[in-house]
Phi, psi and omega in degrees: 000320178297322178296320179294322178296321179294318178293328180295324183272331187242347190274190180284167177303323178295318179296321179293323177294319178298316180295319179298317178298320179300309182293327178295320182289327180270358182302316178302320178294317180298318179297314179297319180298313182292316187284323188249356179229299185297308181297312177301322179295313179294323179295316180293326176297317177297314182296333181294344177256016183230167168255118189217126182240017179075338184264336180233168181293147178301137179249121183293125180231010177068228186269012186296325177299316181292324177295319177296320182300312185287350174257005185265121181296326180293327176298311182292323177294316180294324177294317179298312181299317182295319179293320177297319177298314180296321180293334177267320185289314187290306180297317180297314179296323179295314181295315181295315181296318180293318179297315179293323178296322178297319179292315184286350177277352180278159178276077182256156178293131179071023185295328179294325177293317179295322177299319179295317181299316182286337181276331186306315182303332183283347180253358178281157176299134181297329179291318178297319178297318180298318179294321177301313181289339175299322177283326178295324183270006179302133182294328180247110178085002176291147185303317184295316179290329176296315179297317178298325179296329178299332181258014178076018181256128177277115183291150179283181178281355178053258188291347179263359183252133177298327183284325189252350184298312180292315174303326178298317179290328176294315177301318179299323181295332181290342183284335186255056181253018182300321178298318177295320180301316180299317180293319178296320178300317179298318179294319179295317180294339180274356179281124182298136179297333183298331179291320177291323178296319178295322178294321178295322177298325179280001177088019181287136174272188184298315181295318181296320178295322178293317185288319188258350178242301186296308184299311178299317181290334182266356185301323176297324178291318177299317179302313180299312181294321181295317179299313179295322180293320179296313180299317179294319182294324181286348179247016183298139181214304195300313184294321179294323181290318182288318188273321189230344185055032179089353181266187354283138179054045177065020181291337178235034179283086179292158182303316183290331175293316177299317179297316180299315181297319180296321184282313193250349175256316178265355178052046176254074188294324178295315179297316180295323178296321177296319176300318181297319182287328175295318177297320178301315180294319180299312180297319180297316181296313180297317179298317178296323178294319178295317178298319180296323181287344185298335179298336183270342186222355179259126182256124175248120184300326182291340181262359181292144181252000000 
């Protein structure tokens, strides 16, 4: 872009026309970026240092919102719940998606139908999915407890239990891994067959080929999916709001539910903005740590020596 600007000021008429066309074409994106991303972010940063209830002008209070947050028991509870959810949702979803992708990458009869079936949950409305699982988790007559009953196991109350409500939402998150499966399938199909042939010549069995060929070659794809899954898990809101409203007894009080309640139920917009920026910093730090760790476990063929 800087080169185009330089050509616009010093170049030929054709170069200036090219630069003008470039800026004209990206103008809609620039307007959208400034109006719907940059300005709201800067505005929320300002509001995080104010007391604002939507009815009166923001009042500058400095760091008091942040001081209140770190002394707020609900903040720590919501952070704990969100991290526990992410610790269950991300590894479990990654393993399930990778396992299903390995199966669906085989030349099986009707494999395209199965791929479609596993992908459909990821494109359904999250609210519709939550309502579906509301019936599955019903303590009396719910599908999950009926299946457990076949094996002589008495199912818990799930969403009504402090002990089981969060595990129930984690289990639910594993059902919508269709997007990850598609990405893993693309990565698996991109692994050269010659590598498996070489492994077979060396006497590698199925597990050895998966461990020493598939996993290293698929590690960039795993890295990509894990980063997106972590970011998504730390921002979970809709399923918790629809199914439990943060209950019972704050057992599923996700960070975003706490933020939503502060903003739109208690109308504490300054406080909610501070919560949003703390979450932004947390996600950024965790993402940077995962990216930093990738040097130890992500294999890039182009960097091989």
